[in-house]
Legacy VTK file of the C-alpha trace (Angstrom):
# vtk DataFile Version 3.0
C-alpha trace
ASCII
DATASET POLYDATA
POINTS 86 float
1.971 -19.161 19.959
5.171 -17.455 21.062
5.887 -14.477 23.215
5.043 -11.008 21.809
7.848 -8.993 20.164
6.863 -5.947 22.234
5.448 -6.523 25.696
3.379 -3.486 26.882
2.057 -5.442 29.813
2.619 -2.702 32.451
-0.010 -0.586 30.620
-3.326 -1.945 31.943
-5.145 -0.433 28.837
-3.347 -2.885 26.437
-4.979 -6.169 25.494
-2.857 -9.267 25.297
-3.366 -9.356 21.515
-3.967 -5.591 20.970
-2.303 -4.883 17.593
0.041 -6.453 15.121
2.835 -4.862 13.048
3.951 -6.799 9.961
6.587 -6.306 7.249
5.384 -7.129 3.756
7.651 -6.578 0.706
9.589 -3.855 2.522
6.502 -2.031 3.798
5.393 -1.946 7.454
1.741 -2.411 8.282
-0.241 -2.122 11.554
-3.663 -3.512 12.301
-5.865 -3.502 15.415
-6.654 -7.047 16.390
-10.121 -6.119 17.792
-8.980 -4.366 20.965
-11.497 -2.616 23.102
-9.625 0.779 23.158
-8.251 0.660 19.634
-4.952 1.896 18.094
-4.074 5.472 17.024
-1.517 6.351 14.354
-0.403 9.933 14.378
-3.582 10.810 16.305
-5.991 9.005 13.962
-7.883 5.876 15.072
-7.225 2.759 12.949
-10.288 1.515 11.104
-8.466 -0.942 8.921
-4.981 -2.264 8.332
-2.695 0.711 7.529
0.760 1.322 6.291
3.194 2.887 8.753
6.498 4.652 8.240
9.537 5.498 10.259
8.666 8.291 12.684
4.943 7.504 12.960
3.602 7.818 16.426
1.517 4.814 17.460
-0.708 4.764 20.539
-1.541 1.380 21.966
-3.461 1.727 25.181
-1.781 4.652 26.912
1.662 3.706 25.639
3.187 5.551 22.667
5.568 3.754 20.443
7.473 4.937 17.441
8.595 2.987 14.403
12.373 3.502 13.953
14.852 1.796 11.817
16.986 -0.905 13.416
20.007 0.082 11.310
20.974 2.587 8.729
20.287 0.341 5.767
16.532 0.430 6.502
16.656 4.235 6.630
18.473 4.378 3.196
15.923 2.019 1.721
13.143 4.248 2.995
14.664 7.346 1.502
15.112 5.511 -1.842
11.361 4.724 -1.885
10.552 8.360 -1.347
12.806 9.450 -4.210
11.113 6.846 -6.524
7.693 8.201 -5.792
4.370 6.407 -5.905
LINES 1 87
86 0 1 2 3 4 5 6 7 8 9 10 11 12 13 14 15 16 17 18 19 20 21 22 23 24 25 26 27 28 29 30 31 32 33 34 35 36 37 38 39 40 41 42 43 44 45 46 47 48 49 50 51 52 53 54 55 56 57 58 59 60 61 62 63 64 65 66 67 68 69 70 71 72 73 74 75 76 77 78 79 80 81 82 83 84 85
């Protein structure tokens, strides 16, 4: 097993394997990996794997993180999905 992509170690309320964010077919997902304190997305506790979008506020332990695009092409792709609808 490699190093985590995001190390929240200074937060004593974060487990070593607290949550996982994955990208599947252009969609980001987050899941709680059985942590004691859980994960909140936009103030709601995760009960199952959930889709997340750019701008979502994710609380892991006492640390808030936000999903943001790494470059403008990701943001354009997100806007195209919104225009296409469900």
